[in-house]
N, C-alpha and C positions, 0 to 999 in steps of 0.2 A: 656296508662291507667295502673294504679298500679295493682299489683297482688291482693291486697285487694279488689279493685273495681271489678275485674273479679269474684272473689269468691263470693262476696256479690250479684252480678248480677245473677250468676248461682243459688244461693239460693233464689233468688227473695226477697232480703233484701236490705235496704239502710241505710247508715250511717246517723244518725241524730246528727249533730254537737252540738246542744243545749243540748243533753242528753248524749253525749259521752265524756269521759275524761280519761286520764291516771292517775291512783292513785296507791299508795303503801299501804301496810298493816299498815305502820307507820302513814299515813294520815287517814286511814280508808275509807271505801267505802261500798256502798250497791249494792248487786247483787241478783236479783230474790227474793227479800224480806228478804235476809239474810244480816245482818250488820257485816262486818269484820273490826276488829281493833286490830292491833298488834298481840298478841297470843290468841285472843278471837274472837268468833263469837256468834251472838245471832239472834233469830227469834221468831216470835209469833206462838204458837201452842195452838189451842182451847182457845184463848183469854188470854193466859199466855205467858210471856216472858221467853224463854229458853236461858240460857247463858252457853257457853262451853268455858273453859279456859285451858291453858296448852300448853306445847311444843308439836307440832304435828310432828310426824316422818313420812316421806314418806315411803311407803312399800319397795322401793328399797334401802333404807338406813338402817344402823344399829341403835341401840338404842341411840348412841351418836350423830347421825345426819350425819355420814360420810358413804361413800360407803365401 
């Protein structure tokens, strides 16, 4: 059994092949109601679409994106 299967079993979760896919930010994907696409993400808040764009810096990286 794969490690993923053990982890999912312990969490009492199961993989749903029809709903699960690998995607990149370049392709865009939706996760928990938030749509991610390239350097932008958007979601609905009180019936309004909120859109956030820009370069996102990880807290452990400097402002230029390098450690």
